[in-house]
C-alpha positions in Angstrom: 7.6 22.2 14.1 10.5 19.8 13.6 9.8 16.5 11.9 10.9 14.4 14.8 8.4 16.1 17.1 5.6 15.5 14.5 6.6 11.8 14.4 6.4 11.7 18.2 2.9 13.1 18.1 1.9 10.6 15.4 3.3 7.7 17.4 1.4 8.9 20.5 -1.8 9.0 18.3 -1.1 5.4 17.2 -1.2 4.2 20.7 -4.3 6.2 21.7 -6.3 4.9 18.8 -4.9 1.4 18.6 -5.9 -2.0 17.4 -9.5 -5.6 13.7 -8.4 -11.1 12.5 -7.8 -15.1 13.2 -6.8 -17.6 10.6 -10.4 -17.3 9.5 -12.0 -13.8 9.8 -14.9 -13.5 12.2 -18.4 -14.4 11.0 -20.7 -11.6 10.0 -21.8 -9.6 12.9 -18.5 -9.8 14.8 -16.7 -7.2 12.7 -16.7 -4.0 14.8 -18.0 -0.8 13.3 -16.2 2.2 14.5 -18.0 4.5 16.8 -18.6 8.2 16.3 -15.5 10.3 15.9 -15.1 11.5 19.4 -11.3 11.2 19.2 -9.1 12.0 16.2 -5.4 12.0 15.5 -3.6 15.2 16.2 -1.7 16.4 13.2 0.8 19.2 12.9 1.9 21.1 9.9 5.5 20.5 9.1 7.3 22.7 6.6 10.5 20.7 6.9 11.2 18.6 3.8 13.5 15.6 3.9 16.7 16.2 2.0 16.8 12.7 0.6 14.3 9.9 -0.1 14.0 6.7 1.9 15.9 4.1 -0.1 14.1 0.8 0.1 15.9 -2.5 -0.3 15.0 -4.8 -3.1 11.5 -6.0 -2.6 11.3 -9.5 -1.1 9.0 -11.9 -2.9 7.3 -15.3 -2.4 6.2 -17.9 -4.9 5.1 -21.5 -5.3 8.0 -23.5 -6.8 6.3 -26.6 -8.3 9.5 -28.3 -9.3 10.6 -28.2 -5.6 7.3 -29.2 -4.2 6.5 -32.6 -2.6 3.2 -34.4 -2.3 0.9 -36.5 -4.3 -1.7 -36.3 -7.1 -4.0 -34.1 -5.0 -1.7 -31.7 -3.2 1.9 -30.5 -3.0 3.8 -28.5 -0.4 6.7 -26.3 -1.4 9.3 -25.7 1.4 11.9 -24.1 -0.9 11.2 -20.7 0.6 11.2 -21.8 4.3 14.5 -20.0 5.0 12.9 -16.9 3.7 10.0 -17.2 6.1 7.2 -18.8 4.1 5.6 -22.1 2.9 3.6 -22.6 -0.3 0.9 -25.1 -1.0 -1.3 -26.2 -3.9 -4.2 -28.7 -3.9 -7.2 -29.9 -5.9 -10.3 -31.4 -4.6 -14.1 -31.3 -4.9 -14.3 -30.7 -1.2 -13.2 -28.0 1.2 -9.6 -27.9 2.0 -7.5 -26.7 4.9 -3.8 -26.3 5.4 -2.3 -26.8 8.9 1.0 -25.4 10.1 2.2 -26.8 13.5 5.2 -25.8 15.6 5.2 -27.1 19.1 2.0 -26.1 20.8 1.2 -23.5 18.2 -1.2 -24.4 15.3 -2.4 -22.3 12.4 -5.3 -23.5 10.3 -5.8 -21.9 6.9 -8.5 -22.3 4.2 -7.0 -23.0 0.8 -8.5 -23.1 -2.6 -9.4 -26.4 -4.1 -8.7 -25.6 -7.8 -4.9 -25.9 -7.5 -4.3 -22.1 -7.1 -1.2 -21.8 -4.9 -1.4 -20.3 -1.4 1.5 -18.7 0.5 1.6 -18.5 4.3 4.3 -17.1 6.7 6.4 -19.1 9.1 5.7 -16.7 11.8 6.7 -19.0 14.7 10.4 -18.6 13.8 13.1 -21.2 13.8 12.4 -24.8 14.8 10.6 -28.0 13.8 7.4 -27.7 11.8 4.7 -30.1 10.6 2.6 -29.3 7.6 -0.7 -31.0 6.7 -3.2 -30.7 3.9 -6.6 -31.7 5.1 -9.8 -32.5 3.2 -13.3 -32.1 4.5 -15.1 -35.4 4.9 -18.2 -34.5 7.0 -19.4 -31.4 8.8 -16.3 -30.1 10.6 -14.3 -33.3 10.2 -11.2 -33.4 8.0 -8.9 -36.2 6.8 -5.2 -35.8 6.0 -4.3 -35.9 2.4 -0.6 -35.3 2.8 1.8 -34.3 5.6 5.5 -33.5 5.8 7.9 -32.1 8.4 10.9 -29.8 8.3 13.4 -28.0 10.5 13.3 -24.3 9.7 16.2 -21.9 10.1 15.2 -18.4 9.0 17.7 -16.3 7.1 16.5 -13.3 9.1 14.1 -12.9 12.0 12.0 -10.4 9.9 11.8 -12.6 6.8 8.2 -13.8 7.5 7.0 -10.2 7.8 8.7 -8.8 4.7 6.9 -10.8 2.0 3.5 -11.1 0.4 1.1 -13.9 1.4 -2.5 -14.9 1.1 -3.3 -12.4 3.8 -1.3 -9.6 2.2 -1.2 -9.9 -1.6 1.0 -7.7 -3.8 3.7 -7.7 -6.4 6.0 -5.2 -8.1 3.2 -3.9 -10.3 0.6 -3.6 -7.5 -1.1 -0.2 -7.0 -0.3 -0.4 -3.3 3.4 -0.9 -4.0 3.5 2.0 -6.5 1.8 4.3 -4.0 4.2 3.4 -1.1 7.2 3.8 -3.5 5.9 7.3 -4.3 5.5 8.1 -0.6 9.0 6.9 0.0 10.4 9.6 -2.2 9.7 12.2 0.4 9.9 10.0 3.5 13.6 10.4 4.4 13.7 7.5 6.8 11.8 4.2 7.4 9.9 5.9 10.2 9.1 8.7 7.9 7.6 6.2 5.5 5.5 4.6 8.2 4.2 8.1 9.0 3.5 8.8 5.3 1.7 5.4 4.9 -0.3 6.0 8.0 -1.4 9.5 6.8 -2.3 8.2 3.3 -4.5 5.4 4.6 -6.2 7.6 7.2 -6.9 10.2 4.5 -8.2 7.9 1.8 -9.8 4.8 3.3 -13.1 4.7 5.2 -14.8 1.9 7.1 -17.3 -0.2 5.1 -20.2 -0.9 7.4 -22.1 -2.9 4.8 -19.1 -5.2 4.1 -18.6 -5.6 7.8 -22.2 -6.9 8.2 -22.0 -9.3 5.3 -18.4 -10.6 5.3 -18.1 -14.4 5.4 -15.6 -16.7 7.0 -12.6 -17.3 4.8 -12.6 -13.7 3.4 -9.2 -12.6 2.1 -8.4 -8.9 1.4 -7.1 -7.3 -1.8 -4.9 -4.3 -0.8 -5.2 -2.7 -4.3 -9.0 -3.0 -4.2 -9.0 -1.2 -0.8 -6.8 1.5 -2.2 -8.9 1.9 -5.3 -12.3 1.9 -3.6 -11.3 3.9 -0.5 -13.2 1.6 1.8 -12.7 -1.6 3.8 -13.0 -3.5 7.1 -10.3 -3.9 9.7 -8.7 -6.8 7.8 -8.5 -4.6 4.7 -6.8 -1.8 6.6 -4.2 -4.1 8.1 -3.5 -5.9 4.9 -3.1 -2.6 2.9 -0.7 -1.2 5.6 1.3 -4.4 5.5 1.6 -4.4 1.7 2.7 -0.8 1.6 5.3 -1.2 4.3 6.6 -4.7 3.5 7.1 -3.8 -0.2 9.4 -1.0 0.9 11.4 -3.1 3.3 9.7 -2.2 6.6 8.8 -5.4 8.6 5.1 -5.4 9.3 2.9 -7.9 11.1 -0.8 -8.5 10.7 -2.2 -9.1 14.1 -5.6 -10.8 14.9 -7.2 -10.7 18.3 -9.7 -9.1 20.6 -10.1 -5.5 21.9 -11.8 -4.9 25.2 -14.1 -3.8 26.8 -16.5 -5.3 24.3 -14.2 -8.2 23.1 -14.4 -7.0 19.5 -12.6 -9.3 17.1 -10.2 -7.1 15.3 -7.1 -6.9 13.0 -4.3 -4.4 13.4 -0.6 -4.1 12.6 2.8 -4.0 14.2 5.7 -2.4 12.5 9.5 -2.4 13.2 12.2 0.1 12.4 15.7 0.6 13.8 14.6 4.1 14.8 11.7 3.2 17.0 10.6 0.8 19.7 7.4 -0.4 21.4 5.1 2.6 22.1 4.8 2.5 25.8 2.2 4.0 28.1 4.1 7.2 28.4 4.8 7.2 24.6 8.5 6.8 25.1 10.4 5.4 22.2 12.9 2.6 23.1 15.3 1.0 20.7 14.8 -1.6 18.0 11.4 -3.0 19.0 7.9 -3.4 17.5 5.2 -0.7 17.5 1.5 -1.0 17.4 -0.3 0.5 14.4 -4.1 0.4 14.2 -5.4 2.2 11.2 -9.1 1.2 11.5 -9.6 3.1 14.7 -7.2 5.9 13.7 -8.8 6.6 10.4 -12.4 6.5 11.6 -12.2 7.7 15.1 -12.9 5.6 18.2 -15.2 5.8 21.3 -13.3 6.7 24.4 -13.8 3.2 25.8 -11.3 1.9 23.1 -8.6 4.5 23.9 -6.2 2.9 26.3 -2.6 2.0 26.9 -2.6 -1.1 24.8 -3.4 -3.5 27.6 -6.9 -3.8 26.1 -5.5 -5.7 23.2 -5.4 -9.5 23.3 -3.3 -11.0 20.5 -4.3 -14.4 19.1 -2.6 -14.7 15.8 0.0 -13.0 13.7 0.8 -13.2 10.0 
């Protein structure tokens, strides 16, 4: 069977088994455990081998530039990477800290470490005026502002926030996830071929971790390499690993957090973009230059028929 037909079947499978996060992952008990495998992805043997590898662009990076950061003795905010789609922050305190990113009516609240370890977050709301605040816990759920600054952001590219590592998707040039995706790219042929290869690899090697799902705490952050090494994880792990593997090879990929009906499961999934594909529609048609849904948690583990729909059962809350 020709490769393009196989890809079409895979994309259809992505929609059928779509959607598992918020700025803070759901408390223990909200993480959905996949149901019995009543539906699986249809795969087709394909003897066609790409004549050339997928050539990835230079890997985009993100880092905290202390010399360019502004703040005070307790915290600093680095906006030197704003045009490249990210903001970095570092803070020290004996109390719990949060970092707030505000653009218009959209607010993202993040937990950050209090030992000075830098954190990196995407500017996913695009061009415009932003306000950034470091907040320190003073009592119960009340926080006081330690430092704030504002900036007008003009992205160098609309995909910039979704092509770099962050606290939600950690990797570097020596990461196992990056090495594995580079290996897969050798036989991918195209960006879409790489998406297919990454999808196949994660579905083949990673299984849902029921124990972790029942014990995960608020503020959990995934480690893509650990997920790849252990071969298990929760929805956040699946989505973070997929993003690391695709972003590192130049394929824009979002981590999406929201709810999946009919049971309003709090969930994390991905959206990817290539020039070859578009949104996967109800009839599985491919239109030009759009985003596509990619849900590896349900695809890798099977899903009850109630979760198989046309995508309208997904309610997006946050993207990273």
